[in-house]
HTML snippet that shows the backbone in 3Dmol.js (N, CA, C, O; Angstrom):
<script src="https://3Dmol.org/build/3Dmol-min.js"></script>
<div id="view" style="width:600px;height:400px;position:relative"></div>
<script>
const pdb = `
ATOM      1  N   MET A   1      -4.003  -0.905  23.639  1.00  0.00           N
ATOM      2  CA  MET A   1      -3.951  -0.091  22.226  1.00  0.00           C
ATOM      3  C   MET A   1      -2.210   0.222  22.101  1.00  0.00           C
ATOM      4  O   MET A   1      -1.644   0.067  21.019  1.00  0.00           O
ATOM      5  N   LEU A   2      -1.617   0.582  23.082  1.00  0.00           N
ATOM      6  CA  LEU A   2      -0.082   0.779  22.788  1.00  0.00           C
ATOM      7  C   LEU A   2       0.586  -0.423  22.351  1.00  0.00           C
ATOM      8  O   LEU A   2       1.554  -0.390  21.592  1.00  0.00           O
ATOM      9  N   PHE A   3       0.044  -1.575  22.859  1.00  0.00           N
ATOM     10  CA  PHE A   3       0.825  -2.807  22.519  1.00  0.00           C
ATOM     11  C   PHE A   3       0.615  -3.033  21.027  1.00  0.00           C
ATOM     12  O   PHE A   3       1.552  -3.421  20.329  1.00  0.00           O
ATOM     13  N   ARG A   4      -0.614  -2.796  20.517  1.00  0.00           N
ATOM     14  CA  ARG A   4      -0.825  -2.985  19.139  1.00  0.00           C
ATOM     15  C   ARG A   4       0.019  -2.146  18.240  1.00  0.00           C
ATOM     16  O   ARG A   4       0.568  -2.534  17.209  1.00  0.00           O
ATOM     17  N   ILE A   5       0.058  -0.930  18.763  1.00  0.00           N
ATOM     18  CA  ILE A   5       0.745   0.075  17.764  1.00  0.00           C
ATOM     19  C   ILE A   5       2.448  -0.468  17.804  1.00  0.00           C
ATOM     20  O   ILE A   5       3.121  -0.473  16.773  1.00  0.00           O
ATOM     21  N   LEU A   6       2.878  -0.812  18.846  1.00  0.00           N
ATOM     22  CA  LEU A   6       4.261  -1.264  19.200  1.00  0.00           C
ATOM     23  C   LEU A   6       4.515  -2.377  18.278  1.00  0.00           C
ATOM     24  O   LEU A   6       5.546  -2.461  17.610  1.00  0.00           O
ATOM     25  N   GLN A   7       3.452  -3.322  18.250  1.00  0.00           N
ATOM     26  CA  GLN A   7       3.551  -4.594  17.424  1.00  0.00           C
ATOM     27  C   GLN A   7       3.698  -4.389  16.077  1.00  0.00           C
ATOM     28  O   GLN A   7       4.485  -5.048  15.397  1.00  0.00           O
ATOM     29  N   GLY A   8       2.899  -3.402  15.586  1.00  0.00           N
ATOM     30  CA  GLY A   8       3.002  -2.901  14.014  1.00  0.00           C
ATOM     31  C   GLY A   8       4.264  -2.424  13.579  1.00  0.00           C
ATOM     32  O   GLY A   8       4.769  -2.662  12.482  1.00  0.00           O
ATOM     33  N   TRP A   9       4.769  -1.710  14.527  1.00  0.00           N
ATOM     34  CA  TRP A   9       6.251  -1.056  14.069  1.00  0.00           C
ATOM     35  C   TRP A   9       7.231  -2.299  14.235  1.00  0.00           C
ATOM     36  O   TRP A   9       8.240  -2.390  13.535  1.00  0.00           O
ATOM     37  N   PHE A  10       6.923  -3.165  15.103  1.00  0.00           N
ATOM     38  CA  PHE A  10       8.098  -4.205  15.281  1.00  0.00           C
ATOM     39  C   PHE A  10       7.955  -5.045  13.891  1.00  0.00           C
ATOM     40  O   PHE A  10       8.954  -5.192  13.187  1.00  0.00           O
ATOM     41  N   TYR A  11       6.892  -5.510  13.565  1.00  0.00           N
ATOM     42  CA  TYR A  11       6.766  -6.359  12.365  1.00  0.00           C
ATOM     43  C   TYR A  11       7.207  -5.412  11.044  1.00  0.00           C
ATOM     44  O   TYR A  11       7.598  -5.949  10.008  1.00  0.00           O
ATOM     45  N   TYR A  12       7.123  -4.180  11.160  1.00  0.00           N
ATOM     46  CA  TYR A  12       7.283  -3.459   9.901  1.00  0.00           C
ATOM     47  C   TYR A  12       8.965  -3.471   9.738  1.00  0.00           C
ATOM     48  O   TYR A  12       9.476  -3.586   8.623  1.00  0.00           O
ATOM     49  N   PHE A  13       9.688  -3.354  10.842  1.00  0.00           N
ATOM     50  CA  PHE A  13      11.204  -3.458  10.905  1.00  0.00           C
ATOM     51  C   PHE A  13      11.508  -4.907  10.772  1.00  0.00           C
ATOM     52  O   PHE A  13      12.211  -5.223   9.812  1.00  0.00           O
ATOM     53  N   PHE A  14      11.142  -5.734  11.483  1.00  0.00           N
ATOM     54  CA  PHE A  14      11.422  -7.438  11.646  1.00  0.00           C
ATOM     55  C   PHE A  14      10.377  -8.036  11.009  1.00  0.00           C
ATOM     56  O   PHE A  14       9.311  -8.283  11.574  1.00  0.00           O
ATOM     57  N   LYS A  15      10.660  -8.334   9.642  1.00  0.00           N
ATOM     58  CA  LYS A  15       9.607  -9.136   8.797  1.00  0.00           C
ATOM     59  C   LYS A  15       9.370 -10.536   9.250  1.00  0.00           C
ATOM     60  O   LYS A  15      10.328 -11.228   9.594  1.00  0.00           O
ATOM     61  N   SER A  16       8.220 -10.968   9.270  1.00  0.00           N
ATOM     62  CA  SER A  16       7.740 -12.113   9.463  1.00  0.00           C
ATOM     63  C   SER A  16       6.812 -12.651   8.376  1.00  0.00           C
ATOM     64  O   SER A  16       5.744 -12.085   8.140  1.00  0.00           O
ATOM     65  N   PRO A  17       7.201 -13.721   7.722  1.00  0.00           N
ATOM     66  CA  PRO A  17       6.405 -14.150   6.329  1.00  0.00           C
ATOM     67  C   PRO A  17       4.948 -14.264   6.717  1.00  0.00           C
ATOM     68  O   PRO A  17       4.144 -13.784   5.917  1.00  0.00           O
ATOM     69  N   LYS A  18       4.465 -14.843   7.858  1.00  0.00           N
ATOM     70  CA  LYS A  18       3.192 -15.001   8.359  1.00  0.00           C
ATOM     71  C   LYS A  18       2.410 -13.420   8.274  1.00  0.00           C
ATOM     72  O   LYS A  18       1.385 -13.251   7.614  1.00  0.00           O
ATOM     73  N   VAL A  19       3.008 -12.449   8.966  1.00  0.00           N
ATOM     74  CA  VAL A  19       2.638 -11.219   9.060  1.00  0.00           C
ATOM     75  C   VAL A  19       2.678 -10.464   7.833  1.00  0.00           C
ATOM     76  O   VAL A  19       1.703  -9.725   7.697  1.00  0.00           O
ATOM     77  N   GLU A  20       3.474 -10.438   6.959  1.00  0.00           N
ATOM     78  CA  GLU A  20       3.491 -10.002   5.589  1.00  0.00           C
ATOM     79  C   GLU A  20       2.386 -10.688   4.816  1.00  0.00           C
ATOM     80  O   GLU A  20       1.672  -9.964   4.122  1.00  0.00           O
ATOM     81  N   GLU A  21       2.166 -11.907   4.841  1.00  0.00           N
ATOM     82  CA  GLU A  21       0.955 -12.347   4.109  1.00  0.00           C
ATOM     83  C   GLU A  21      -0.432 -11.696   4.662  1.00  0.00           C
ATOM     84  O   GLU A  21      -1.336 -11.343   3.904  1.00  0.00           O
ATOM     85  N   LEU A  22      -0.484 -11.586   6.020  1.00  0.00           N
ATOM     86  CA  LEU A  22      -1.736 -10.807   6.448  1.00  0.00           C
ATOM     87  C   LEU A  22      -1.750  -9.458   5.918  1.00  0.00           C
ATOM     88  O   LEU A  22      -2.751  -9.014   5.356  1.00  0.00           O
ATOM     89  N   ALA A  23      -0.587  -8.720   6.085  1.00  0.00           N
ATOM     90  CA  ALA A  23      -0.597  -7.304   5.475  1.00  0.00           C
ATOM     91  C   ALA A  23      -1.002  -7.218   4.148  1.00  0.00           C
ATOM     92  O   ALA A  23      -1.692  -6.245   3.844  1.00  0.00           O
ATOM     93  N   LYS A  24      -0.698  -8.080   3.249  1.00  0.00           N
ATOM     94  CA  LYS A  24      -0.823  -8.087   1.880  1.00  0.00           C
ATOM     95  C   LYS A  24      -2.425  -8.300   1.539  1.00  0.00           C
ATOM     96  O   LYS A  24      -2.948  -7.841   0.523  1.00  0.00           O
ATOM     97  N   LYS A  25      -3.055  -8.988   2.443  1.00  0.00           N
ATOM     98  CA  LYS A  25      -4.639  -9.300   2.330  1.00  0.00           C
ATOM     99  C   LYS A  25      -5.272  -8.013   2.837  1.00  0.00           C
ATOM    100  O   LYS A  25      -6.299  -7.565   2.328  1.00  0.00           O
ATOM    101  N   ARG A  26      -4.628  -7.416   3.866  1.00  0.00           N
ATOM    102  CA  ARG A  26      -5.481  -6.256   4.567  1.00  0.00           C
ATOM    103  C   ARG A  26      -5.278  -5.042   3.682  1.00  0.00           C
ATOM    104  O   ARG A  26      -6.131  -4.154   3.659  1.00  0.00           O
ATOM    105  N   ILE A  27      -4.126  -4.974   2.921  1.00  0.00           N
ATOM    106  CA  ILE A  27      -3.774  -3.602   2.180  1.00  0.00           C
ATOM    107  C   ILE A  27      -4.864  -3.500   1.117  1.00  0.00           C
ATOM    108  O   ILE A  27      -5.383  -2.421   0.832  1.00  0.00           O
ATOM    109  N   LEU A  28      -5.182  -4.613   0.560  1.00  0.00           N
ATOM    110  CA  LEU A  28      -6.157  -4.742  -0.613  1.00  0.00           C
ATOM    111  C   LEU A  28      -7.471  -3.974  -0.163  1.00  0.00           C
ATOM    112  O   LEU A  28      -8.060  -3.218  -0.936  1.00  0.00           O
ATOM    113  N   PHE A  29      -7.860  -4.197   1.034  1.00  0.00           N
ATOM    114  CA  PHE A  29      -9.202  -3.508   1.416  1.00  0.00           C
ATOM    115  C   PHE A  29      -8.916  -2.022   1.658  1.00  0.00           C
ATOM    116  O   PHE A  29      -9.657  -1.106   1.302  1.00  0.00           O
ATOM    117  N   CYS A  30      -7.822  -1.904   2.265  1.00  0.00           N
ATOM    118  CA  CYS A  30      -7.387  -0.215   2.523  1.00  0.00           C
ATOM    119  C   CYS A  30      -7.338   0.445   1.242  1.00  0.00           C
ATOM    120  O   CYS A  30      -7.903   1.527   1.082  1.00  0.00           O
ATOM    121  N   LEU A  31      -6.688  -0.144   0.294  1.00  0.00           N
ATOM    122  CA  LEU A  31      -6.417   0.761  -1.115  1.00  0.00           C
ATOM    123  C   LEU A  31      -7.808   1.239  -1.739  1.00  0.00           C
ATOM    124  O   LEU A  31      -7.874   2.248  -2.440  1.00  0.00           O
ATOM    125  N   ASN A  32      -8.861   0.482  -1.449  1.00  0.00           N
ATOM    126  CA  ASN A  32     -10.074   0.836  -2.081  1.00  0.00           C
ATOM    127  C   ASN A  32     -10.985   1.523  -1.002  1.00  0.00           C
ATOM    128  O   ASN A  32     -12.148   1.779  -1.316  1.00  0.00           O
ATOM    129  N   CYS A  33     -10.575   1.801   0.110  1.00  0.00           N
ATOM    130  CA  CYS A  33     -11.285   2.524   1.047  1.00  0.00           C
ATOM    131  C   CYS A  33     -11.285   4.077   0.921  1.00  0.00           C
ATOM    132  O   CYS A  33     -10.271   4.716   0.639  1.00  0.00           O
ATOM    133  N   LYS A  34     -12.610   4.679   1.174  1.00  0.00           N
ATOM    134  CA  LYS A  34     -12.622   6.277   0.955  1.00  0.00           C
ATOM    135  C   LYS A  34     -11.880   6.933   2.185  1.00  0.00           C
ATOM    136  O   LYS A  34     -11.606   8.128   2.070  1.00  0.00           O
ATOM    137  N   TYR A  35     -11.504   6.244   3.417  1.00  0.00           N
ATOM    138  CA  TYR A  35     -10.648   6.710   4.354  1.00  0.00           C
ATOM    139  C   TYR A  35      -9.236   6.788   4.215  1.00  0.00           C
ATOM    140  O   TYR A  35      -8.569   7.458   5.003  1.00  0.00           O
ATOM    141  N   LEU A  36      -8.672   6.087   3.172  1.00  0.00           N
ATOM    142  CA  LEU A  36      -7.306   6.203   2.831  1.00  0.00           C
ATOM    143  C   LEU A  36      -6.985   7.673   2.502  1.00  0.00           C
ATOM    144  O   LEU A  36      -7.725   8.307   1.749  1.00  0.00           O
ATOM    145  N   LYS A  37      -5.962   8.185   3.021  1.00  0.00           N
ATOM    146  CA  LYS A  37      -5.524   9.495   2.588  1.00  0.00           C
ATOM    147  C   LYS A  37      -4.103   9.480   2.621  1.00  0.00           C
ATOM    148  O   LYS A  37      -3.462   8.648   3.264  1.00  0.00           O
ATOM    149  N   TRP A  38      -3.502  10.565   1.804  1.00  0.00           N
ATOM    150  CA  TRP A  38      -2.130  10.537   1.586  1.00  0.00           C
ATOM    151  C   TRP A  38      -1.718  11.767   2.589  1.00  0.00           C
ATOM    152  O   TRP A  38      -2.403  12.767   2.804  1.00  0.00           O
ATOM    153  N   TYR A  39      -0.534  11.483   3.111  1.00  0.00           N
ATOM    154  CA  TYR A  39       0.159  12.512   4.033  1.00  0.00           C
ATOM    155  C   TYR A  39       0.245  13.856   3.281  1.00  0.00           C
ATOM    156  O   TYR A  39      -0.168  14.870   3.844  1.00  0.00           O
ATOM    157  N   ARG A  40       0.734  13.912   2.107  1.00  0.00           N
ATOM    158  CA  ARG A  40       1.063  15.046   1.202  1.00  0.00           C
ATOM    159  C   ARG A  40       0.447  14.655  -0.111  1.00  0.00           C
ATOM    160  O   ARG A  40       0.561  13.553  -0.649  1.00  0.00           O
ATOM    161  N   LYS A  41      -0.216  15.685  -0.557  1.00  0.00           N
ATOM    162  CA  LYS A  41      -0.868  15.530  -1.962  1.00  0.00           C
ATOM    163  C   LYS A  41       0.012  15.331  -2.971  1.00  0.00           C
ATOM    164  O   LYS A  41      -0.401  14.598  -3.870  1.00  0.00           O
ATOM    165  N   LYS A  42       1.225  15.818  -3.097  1.00  0.00           N
ATOM    166  CA  LYS A  42       2.040  15.625  -4.146  1.00  0.00           C
ATOM    167  C   LYS A  42       2.597  14.255  -4.036  1.00  0.00           C
ATOM    168  O   LYS A  42       2.996  13.756  -5.088  1.00  0.00           O
ATOM    169  N   ASP A  43       2.693  13.555  -2.936  1.00  0.00           N
ATOM    170  CA  ASP A  43       3.100  12.127  -2.637  1.00  0.00           C
ATOM    171  C   ASP A  43       2.157  11.125  -3.667  1.00  0.00           C
ATOM    172  O   ASP A  43       2.596  10.119  -4.224  1.00  0.00           O
ATOM    173  N   GLN A  44       0.959  11.571  -3.767  1.00  0.00           N
ATOM    174  CA  GLN A  44       0.058  10.884  -4.502  1.00  0.00           C
ATOM    175  C   GLN A  44       0.517  10.637  -5.975  1.00  0.00           C
ATOM    176  O   GLN A  44       0.274   9.572  -6.544  1.00  0.00           O
ATOM    177  N   TRP A  45       1.166  11.627  -6.546  1.00  0.00           N
ATOM    178  CA  TRP A  45       1.531  11.543  -7.865  1.00  0.00           C
ATOM    179  C   TRP A  45       2.901  10.838  -7.985  1.00  0.00           C
ATOM    180  O   TRP A  45       3.071  10.013  -8.882  1.00  0.00           O
ATOM    181  N   LEU A  46       3.828  11.123  -7.154  1.00  0.00           N
ATOM    182  CA  LEU A  46       5.156  10.587  -7.068  1.00  0.00           C
ATOM    183  C   LEU A  46       5.207   9.069  -6.605  1.00  0.00           C
ATOM    184  O   LEU A  46       6.129   8.373  -7.028  1.00  0.00           O
ATOM    185  N   TYR A  47       4.340   8.575  -5.829  1.00  0.00           N
ATOM    186  CA  TYR A  47       4.346   7.128  -5.368  1.00  0.00           C
ATOM    187  C   TYR A  47       3.262   6.304  -5.711  1.00  0.00           C
ATOM    188  O   TYR A  47       3.129   5.173  -5.244  1.00  0.00           O
ATOM    189  N   GLN A  48       2.449   6.843  -6.541  1.00  0.00           N
ATOM    190  CA  GLN A  48       1.217   5.991  -7.048  1.00  0.00           C
ATOM    191  C   GLN A  48       1.542   5.339  -8.399  1.00  0.00           C
ATOM    192  O   GLN A  48       1.964   5.992  -9.354  1.00  0.00           O
ATOM    193  N   ASP A  49       1.320   3.992  -8.429  1.00  0.00           N
ATOM    194  CA  ASP A  49       1.544   3.183  -9.682  1.00  0.00           C
ATOM    195  C   ASP A  49       0.346   2.469  -9.886  1.00  0.00           C
ATOM    196  O   ASP A  49      -0.003   1.618  -9.068  1.00  0.00           O
ATOM    197  N   HIS A  50      -0.401   2.755 -11.011  1.00  0.00           N
ATOM    198  CA  HIS A  50      -1.612   2.029 -11.342  1.00  0.00           C
ATOM    199  C   HIS A  50      -2.668   1.996 -10.278  1.00  0.00           C
ATOM    200  O   HIS A  50      -3.232   0.934 -10.015  1.00  0.00           O
ATOM    201  N   GLY A  51      -2.919   2.954  -9.744  1.00  0.00           N
ATOM    202  CA  GLY A  51      -3.955   2.948  -8.594  1.00  0.00           C
ATOM    203  C   GLY A  51      -3.467   2.431  -7.345  1.00  0.00           C
ATOM    204  O   GLY A  51      -4.221   2.442  -6.372  1.00  0.00           O
ATOM    205  N   MET A  52      -2.189   1.936  -7.242  1.00  0.00           N
ATOM    206  CA  MET A  52      -1.892   1.505  -5.825  1.00  0.00           C
ATOM    207  C   MET A  52      -0.640   2.254  -5.338  1.00  0.00           C
ATOM    208  O   MET A  52       0.214   2.642  -6.135  1.00  0.00           O
ATOM    209  N   PRO A  53      -0.556   2.436  -4.089  1.00  0.00           N
ATOM    210  CA  PRO A  53       0.607   3.215  -3.574  1.00  0.00           C
ATOM    211  C   PRO A  53       1.870   2.275  -3.584  1.00  0.00           C
ATOM    212  O   PRO A  53       1.792   1.129  -3.141  1.00  0.00           O
ATOM    213  N   MET A  54       2.853   2.709  -4.021  1.00  0.00           N
ATOM    214  CA  MET A  54       4.224   1.968  -4.239  1.00  0.00           C
ATOM    215  C   MET A  54       4.744   1.867  -2.812  1.00  0.00           C
ATOM    216  O   MET A  54       5.315   0.839  -2.449  1.00  0.00           O
ATOM    217  N   ASN A  55       4.557   2.952  -1.946  1.00  0.00           N
ATOM    218  CA  ASN A  55       5.035   3.109  -0.661  1.00  0.00           C
ATOM    219  C   ASN A  55       3.988   3.500   0.267  1.00  0.00           C
ATOM    220  O   ASN A  55       3.527   4.637   0.359  1.00  0.00           O
ATOM    221  N   THR A  56       3.587   2.326   1.055  1.00  0.00           N
ATOM    222  CA  THR A  56       2.487   2.712   2.087  1.00  0.00           C
ATOM    223  C   THR A  56       2.814   3.485   3.269  1.00  0.00           C
ATOM    224  O   THR A  56       1.960   3.783   4.104  1.00  0.00           O
ATOM    225  N   ASN A  57       3.891   3.778   3.346  1.00  0.00           N
ATOM    226  CA  ASN A  57       4.398   4.813   4.453  1.00  0.00           C
ATOM    227  C   ASN A  57       3.680   6.304   4.049  1.00  0.00           C
ATOM    228  O   ASN A  57       3.432   7.125   4.932  1.00  0.00           O
ATOM    229  N   LYS A  58       3.411   6.529   2.790  1.00  0.00           N
ATOM    230  CA  LYS A  58       2.905   7.747   2.536  1.00  0.00           C
ATOM    231  C   LYS A  58       1.253   7.814   2.631  1.00  0.00           C
ATOM    232  O   LYS A  58       0.622   8.771   2.183  1.00  0.00           O
ATOM    233  N   VAL A  59       0.671   6.742   3.232  1.00  0.00           N
ATOM    234  CA  VAL A  59      -0.809   6.880   3.365  1.00  0.00           C
ATOM    235  C   VAL A  59      -1.257   6.707   4.705  1.00  0.00           C
ATOM    236  O   VAL A  59      -0.495   6.111   5.465  1.00  0.00           O
ATOM    237  N   TYR A  60      -2.409   7.139   5.161  1.00  0.00           N
ATOM    238  CA  TYR A  60      -2.789   6.823   6.593  1.00  0.00           C
ATOM    239  C   TYR A  60      -4.389   6.532   6.468  1.00  0.00           C
ATOM    240  O   TYR A  60      -5.055   6.795   5.466  1.00  0.00           O
ATOM    241  N   CYS A  61      -4.907   5.918   7.716  1.00  0.00           N
ATOM    242  CA  CYS A  61      -6.197   5.823   7.638  1.00  0.00           C
ATOM    243  C   CYS A  61      -6.927   7.058   8.506  1.00  0.00           C
ATOM    244  O   CYS A  61      -6.703   7.160   9.712  1.00  0.00           O
ATOM    245  N   SER A  62      -7.721   7.890   7.879  1.00  0.00           N
ATOM    246  CA  SER A  62      -8.215   9.049   8.540  1.00  0.00           C
ATOM    247  C   SER A  62      -9.438   8.704   9.392  1.00  0.00           C
ATOM    248  O   SER A  62      -9.927   9.596  10.084  1.00  0.00           O
ATOM    249  N   LYS A  63      -9.979   7.450   9.396  1.00  0.00           N
ATOM    250  CA  LYS A  63     -11.046   7.187  10.343  1.00  0.00           C
ATOM    251  C   LYS A  63     -10.441   6.614  11.549  1.00  0.00           C
ATOM    252  O   LYS A  63     -11.226   6.305  12.445  1.00  0.00           O
ATOM    253  N   CYS A  64      -9.281   6.430  11.722  1.00  0.00           N
ATOM    254  CA  CYS A  64      -8.682   5.870  12.712  1.00  0.00           C
ATOM    255  C   CYS A  64      -7.606   6.742  13.266  1.00  0.00           C
ATOM    256  O   CYS A  64      -6.574   6.243  13.714  1.00  0.00           O
ATOM    257  N   MET A  65      -7.820   8.072  13.250  1.00  0.00           N
ATOM    258  CA  MET A  65      -6.945   9.137  13.833  1.00  0.00           C
ATOM    259  C   MET A  65      -5.595   9.172  13.246  1.00  0.00           C
ATOM    260  O   MET A  65      -4.608   9.380  13.951  1.00  0.00           O
ATOM    261  N   GLY A  66      -5.530   8.996  12.113  1.00  0.00           N
ATOM    262  CA  GLY A  66      -4.250   9.041  11.207  1.00  0.00           C
ATOM    263  C   GLY A  66      -3.189   7.895  11.513  1.00  0.00           C
ATOM    264  O   GLY A  66      -1.977   8.111  11.527  1.00  0.00           O
ATOM    265  N   CYS A  67      -3.684   6.830  11.722  1.00  0.00           N
ATOM    266  CA  CYS A  67      -2.771   5.614  11.908  1.00  0.00           C
ATOM    267  C   CYS A  67      -1.926   5.297  10.498  1.00  0.00           C
ATOM    268  O   CYS A  67      -2.541   5.250   9.433  1.00  0.00           O
ATOM    269  N   PRO A  68      -0.745   5.121  10.542  1.00  0.00           N
ATOM    270  CA  PRO A  68       0.020   4.880   9.363  1.00  0.00           C
ATOM    271  C   PRO A  68      -0.384   3.382   8.975  1.00  0.00           C
ATOM    272  O   PRO A  68      -0.327   2.441   9.768  1.00  0.00           O
ATOM    273  N   ILE A  69      -0.793   3.295   7.660  1.00  0.00           N
ATOM    274  CA  ILE A  69      -1.318   2.117   7.070  1.00  0.00           C
ATOM    275  C   ILE A  69      -0.212   1.159   7.327  1.00  0.00           C
ATOM    276  O   ILE A  69      -0.510   0.177   8.006  1.00  0.00           O
ATOM    277  N   SER A  70       1.199   1.285   6.842  1.00  0.00           N
ATOM    278  CA  SER A  70       2.087   0.317   6.850  1.00  0.00           C
ATOM    279  C   SER A  70       2.205  -0.381   8.074  1.00  0.00           C
ATOM    280  O   SER A  70       2.450  -1.587   8.057  1.00  0.00           O
ATOM    281  N   LYS A  71       2.027   0.366   9.356  1.00  0.00           N
ATOM    282  CA  LYS A  71       2.147  -0.139  10.550  1.00  0.00           C
ATOM    283  C   LYS A  71       0.800  -0.927  11.034  1.00  0.00           C
ATOM    284  O   LYS A  71       0.862  -2.041  11.554  1.00  0.00           O
ATOM    285  N   LYS A  72      -0.168  -0.376  10.854  1.00  0.00           N
ATOM    286  CA  LYS A  72      -1.519  -0.774  11.194  1.00  0.00           C
ATOM    287  C   LYS A  72      -1.759  -2.234  10.596  1.00  0.00           C
ATOM    288  O   LYS A  72      -2.115  -3.144  11.345  1.00  0.00           O
ATOM    289  N   ILE A  73      -1.588  -2.410   9.434  1.00  0.00           N
ATOM    290  CA  ILE A  73      -1.685  -3.667   8.612  1.00  0.00           C
ATOM    291  C   ILE A  73      -0.904  -4.949   9.131  1.00  0.00           C
ATOM    292  O   ILE A  73      -1.266  -6.124   9.062  1.00  0.00           O
ATOM    293  N   ARG A  74       0.215  -4.441   9.648  1.00  0.00           N
ATOM    294  CA  ARG A  74       1.136  -5.426  10.302  1.00  0.00           C
ATOM    295  C   ARG A  74       1.009  -5.806  11.647  1.00  0.00           C
ATOM    296  O   ARG A  74       1.853  -6.546  12.151  1.00  0.00           O
ATOM    297  N   SER A  75      -0.098  -5.318  12.385  1.00  0.00           N
ATOM    298  CA  SER A  75      -0.287  -5.596  13.713  1.00  0.00           C
ATOM    299  C   SER A  75      -1.429  -6.737  13.779  1.00  0.00           C
ATOM    300  O   SER A  75      -2.592  -6.356  13.647  1.00  0.00           O
ATOM    301  N   PRO A  76      -1.221  -7.855  13.939  1.00  0.00           N
ATOM    302  CA  PRO A  76      -2.202  -8.911  14.017  1.00  0.00           C
ATOM    303  C   PRO A  76      -3.226  -8.954  14.801  1.00  0.00           C
ATOM    304  O   PRO A  76      -4.121  -9.747  14.508  1.00  0.00           O
ATOM    305  N   LYS A  77      -3.361  -8.122  15.990  1.00  0.00           N
ATOM    306  CA  LYS A  77      -4.478  -7.832  16.806  1.00  0.00           C
ATOM    307  C   LYS A  77      -5.184  -6.573  16.431  1.00  0.00           C
ATOM    308  O   LYS A  77      -6.212  -6.263  17.033  1.00  0.00           O
ATOM    309  N   GLU A  78      -4.740  -5.883  15.548  1.00  0.00           N
ATOM    310  CA  GLU A  78      -5.391  -4.695  15.180  1.00  0.00           C
ATOM    311  C   GLU A  78      -6.638  -4.916  14.248  1.00  0.00           C
ATOM    312  O   GLU A  78      -6.662  -5.819  13.412  1.00  0.00           O
ATOM    313  N   ARG A  79      -7.576  -4.113  14.429  1.00  0.00           N
ATOM    314  CA  ARG A  79      -8.768  -4.218  13.659  1.00  0.00           C
ATOM    315  C   ARG A  79      -9.044  -2.924  12.688  1.00  0.00           C
ATOM    316  O   ARG A  79      -8.655  -1.841  13.126  1.00  0.00           O
ATOM    317  N   CYS A  80      -9.588  -2.944  11.594  1.00  0.00           N
ATOM    318  CA  CYS A  80     -10.246  -2.106  10.791  1.00  0.00           C
ATOM    319  C   CYS A  80     -11.242  -1.236  11.476  1.00  0.00           C
ATOM    320  O   CYS A  80     -12.183  -1.850  11.977  1.00  0.00           O
ATOM    321  N   PRO A  81     -11.242   0.087  11.611  1.00  0.00           N
ATOM    322  CA  PRO A  81     -12.120   0.812  12.291  1.00  0.00           C
ATOM    323  C   PRO A  81     -13.637   0.659  11.622  1.00  0.00           C
ATOM    324  O   PRO A  81     -14.675   0.813  12.266  1.00  0.00           O
ATOM    325  N   ILE A  82     -13.572   0.348  10.295  1.00  0.00           N
ATOM    326  CA  ILE A  82     -14.910   0.129   9.719  1.00  0.00           C
ATOM    327  C   ILE A  82     -15.205  -1.334   9.371  1.00  0.00           C
ATOM    328  O   ILE A  82     -15.997  -1.567   8.459  1.00  0.00           O
ATOM    329  N   LYS A  83     -14.590  -2.378  10.071  1.00  0.00           N
ATOM    330  CA  LYS A  83     -14.793  -3.724  10.071  1.00  0.00           C
ATOM    331  C   LYS A  83     -14.515  -4.282   8.712  1.00  0.00           C
ATOM    332  O   LYS A  83     -15.131  -5.283   8.345  1.00  0.00           O
ATOM    333  N   LYS A  84     -13.650  -3.718   7.954  1.00  0.00           N
ATOM    334  CA  LYS A  84     -13.309  -4.694   6.648  1.00  0.00           C
ATOM    335  C   LYS A  84     -12.261  -5.825   6.760  1.00  0.00           C
ATOM    336  O   LYS A  84     -12.150  -6.708   5.910  1.00  0.00           O
ATOM    337  N   TRP A  85     -11.519  -5.733   7.848  1.00  0.00           N
ATOM    338  CA  TRP A  85     -10.693  -6.870   8.226  1.00  0.00           C
ATOM    339  C   TRP A  85     -10.555  -6.899   9.684  1.00  0.00           C
ATOM    340  O   TRP A  85      -9.892  -7.785  10.224  1.00  0.00           O
TER     341      TRP A  85
END
`;
const viewer = $3Dmol.createViewer("view");
viewer.addModel(pdb, "pdb");
viewer.setStyle({}, {cartoon: {color: "spectrum"}});
viewer.zoomTo();
viewer.render();
</script>
């Protein structure tokens, strides 16, 4: 599990076209998920644009013990806790 977390952080800072494509596909499921939560309520108003977070660092998965979405979607071996991807 630690490897998957580190992998997500690695690809967050060192972009890979293949991983970014994967992240774009995954975030579409996350954005419509009831487990997507904002770290701070006011960020929802500051960083939301047409129903989509402009900054995925401001949201997390409440089903997965608070995993930051921006890192979770970039870890190729990571899986959605409710099996959406």
